C-alpha positions as CSV (number, residue, x, y, z in Angstrom):
1,X,-12.0,0.0,14.8
2,X,-10.9,1.2,10.9
3,X,-8.0,-0.5,9.9
4,X,-6.4,0.9,7.1
5,X,-4.1,-1.9,4.7
6,X,-1.7,-0.2,2.7
7,X,-0.1,-2.1,-0.6
8,X,3.3,-0.8,-2.5
9,X,3.6,-2.8,-6.0
10,X,3.3,-2.8,-9.6
11,X,0.9,-1.6,-11.6
12,X,-0.8,-4.9,-13.2
13,X,-4.1,-6.6,-14.6
14,X,-3.1,-9.7,-13.4
15,X,-4.0,-11.1,-9.9
16,X,-0.8,-11.5,-7.5
17,X,-1.0,-14.2,-4.7
18,X,-0.7,-11.0,-2.6
19,X,-3.6,-9.5,-3.8
20,X,-5.3,-12.5,-3.2
21,X,-4.1,-12.6,0.9
22,X,-5.2,-9.4,1.2
23,X,-8.5,-9.9,-0.3
24,X,-8.7,-12.8,2.4
25,X,-7.8,-10.6,5.0
26,X,-10.1,-7.8,4.3
27,X,-13.0,-10.4,3.8
28,X,-11.7,-11.9,7.4
29,X,-12.2,-8.7,9.1
30,X,-15.2,-7.2,7.8
31,X,-16.9,-10.3,8.6
32,X,-16.1,-9.3,12.6
33,X,-17.6,-5.7,12.3
34,X,-14.0,-4.2,11.4
35,X,-14.3,-1.3,9.0
36,X,-11.2,-2.1,6.4
37,X,-9.7,1.2,4.0
38,X,-7.7,-0.7,1.0
39,X,-5.1,1.4,-0.9
40,X,-2.5,0.8,-3.4
41,X,0.3,2.7,-3.8
42,X,1.6,2.2,-7.3
43,X,4.9,1.6,-8.4
44,X,6.8,2.9,-12.2
45,X,8.1,-0.4,-13.9
46,X,10.3,1.7,-15.9
47,X,11.5,4.3,-17.7
48,X,13.9,7.4,-16.0
49,X,12.3,8.4,-13.3
50,X,11.3,4.9,-12.1
51,X,15.6,4.0,-12.0
52,X,15.5,7.9,-10.2
53,X,13.1,6.6,-7.3
54,X,14.6,3.3,-7.3
55,X,18.4,4.6,-6.3
56,X,17.3,7.5,-4.5
57,X,15.0,5.3,-2.1
58,X,17.2,2.6,-1.2
59,X,17.8,5.0,1.9
60,X,14.7,6.6,2.3
61,X,11.5,7.7,0.0
62,X,10.1,11.2,0.9
63,X,7.6,10.7,-2.0
64,X,6.3,7.6,-0.4
65,X,6.3,8.8,2.9
66,X,3.7,12.2,1.8
67,X,1.9,9.7,0.3
68,X,1.5,7.4,3.4
69,X,1.1,10.4,5.7
70,X,-1.8,11.3,3.1
71,X,-3.7,7.9,3.8
72,X,-3.0,8.3,7.5
73,X,-4.4,11.7,7.7
74,X,-7.2,11.2,5.7
75,X,-8.8,8.1,6.8
76,X,-7.5,7.6,11.0
77,X,-7.0,4.2,11.1
78,X,-6.6,3.0,14.4
79,X,-4.0,0.9,12.8
80,X,-2.2,-0.1,10.0
81,X,-1.5,-3.1,8.1
82,X,1.3,-2.6,4.9
83,X,2.4,-5.2,2.1
84,X,5.0,-5.1,0.2
85,X,6.4,-1.5,1.1
86,X,9.0,-0.7,-1.5
87,X,10.8,1.9,-3.6
């Protein structure tokens, strides 16, 4: 079985509590012979591009849709688990 974990978030050098939880999830799954693929979709923190994406993405984010569809097609998982998917 292959599980794809996708996390959305801001690019940061700091380790967040969410990343600790994801790491724990990955360790547990791998200990139980489950293949895990982890991907992070970075969200721009600031700038004009960030503002436009946040406003436009309030209802639907075409760019994130394409990224997620690409990751699913690339990795062919049996299960996809999302963490903090946002604009």
